[in-house]
N, C-alpha and C positions, 0 to 999 in steps of 0.2 A: 573664313567662317566654315567652309566645308570641312577643312581639316580638323577644326575644333569639334564639329559635330561628330566626325568619325572617331575622334579620341574618346568622346563621351560614350558613344555607342559601343566602342571597344571595351571601355572600362565597365560599362553596365553588363555587357555580355560575359566578359571575363569574370566579373563578380558573381553573376548568376551561375556560371559553370562551377566556380570554386565553391559557392554555397551548396549547390546540388551535390558536388563530390563530398563535401564535409558531412552533409546530411546522410548520404549513402554510407559513408564510413562509420559514422556514429551508430546508424541503424545496424550495420553489419556487426560491429563490436557488441552491441546490446544483444543481438541474436545469438552470437557465439557465447557470451556470458550466460545467457539463459539456458542454452543447451548444456553447458558445463554444469550448471546448477541441477538440471534435471537428470543428467547422465554423468555421475562422478567418474573420475578416472579409474580404470581397472588395469593400471599399469603393472601391478604385481602379479606374479604367476598364480598365487593362491586366489587372488581376486578374480582373475580371468577364469580359472577352473570352476570356482563357485558360481560365477555368472553362467558358465556353460551348463553346469548342473541345474541351475535354476531354469534356464531355457529348455533343457530336456524335460524337466518336471512339468513345465507349462505345456510342452508338446504332448506329453503322456496324458495329462488331464484333458486336453483338447480331443485327443484320439479316443479316450474313454467315453467322453460325452457323446462323441459321434458314433460310438459302438464299433470302432475300427480296431479290432484286437491285433491285426497284423501290424498296424502302425504302432500300437502300444508296445508290441514285442520289439520292433525295431528301435524305438526310443528307449526302451528299458535296457537294451544292449548298449546303446550309447551312454546311458546313465551309468551302467556298470563300468564301462571304460573310464569315464571321468572319475568315478569313485575310486577306482584302483590307482589312478594317477595322482589324485589329491592326497591319498593316504600317505604317500611318500613325503609330502610337504607338511602335513599336519600330525605326523607321528608323535604321539604323547599318550600317557596313560589315560587321561580323560577322554581324548578323542577316540582312542582304540575301543573303549567301552561303548561309546555311542555309535561308532562306525560299524560294530557288529550288527546292531539292529538294522542299520541302513542296508548293509550287504545282504542280510537275510531277506529283507523286504524286496529288494531288487531281484534276488534269485527266485523268490516265490512269484513275483510278477512275471518274470521271463517264462517260467514254467507254465503259469496259468494262461498267459497270453498265447503261448505256442500251442497249448492244448485247447484254446478257445473256450476256456472256462470263465465265463463272464463274472459270476459271483466271486470266485476266488481272486480274479484280477482286481475287482473292486476292493476287496479286503486288503490285498497287497498294496494297492495304491494308497489307501488310507494309512496303512502302517508306514509306508515309505514317506508320505507327507509328514506324518507325526514324527518320524525319526529325524527328518530334516529340521523341523521346527525345534525339537528338543535339543538337537546338537547345536544349532545356532544360538539357542538361549544359553547353553553351557559355555560355548566358546566366547560369547559376548560377556558373560558374567565373570568367567575365570581368566579371560584373555590368555588362552593357552598359547604358548610359544613352542614351536617345534624343538625337538631334542637335538 
């Protein structure tokens, strides 16, 4: 009888452990799937660069709201580098037209932030944000392919 009781206890404990492991596995898979839905893959170079530009824009806006023009200047320089890099990947007639507005706004922001001209920096940030939105609308509408 003792050995039979041990068998049942072993079966129950093993079943509980397997059940807990399966529950943990399902929960982990569910969590990973949710993360993928919320954060789509940025495997492509263009997507990674666009994501970096987006993060730089976010940092520029945060610094502007805080009134930290030195940080705005630093982030604008980062945005400029990303913009120059992505130009190589999105070279097309449509993108080049929109890219000019972007580069002018970034240049104006760099100058205004370096000279600590708050009003000019605000205007440049607004133009920069507008150029990003307009360019994305054009790219999404025309599905521009690099040449």
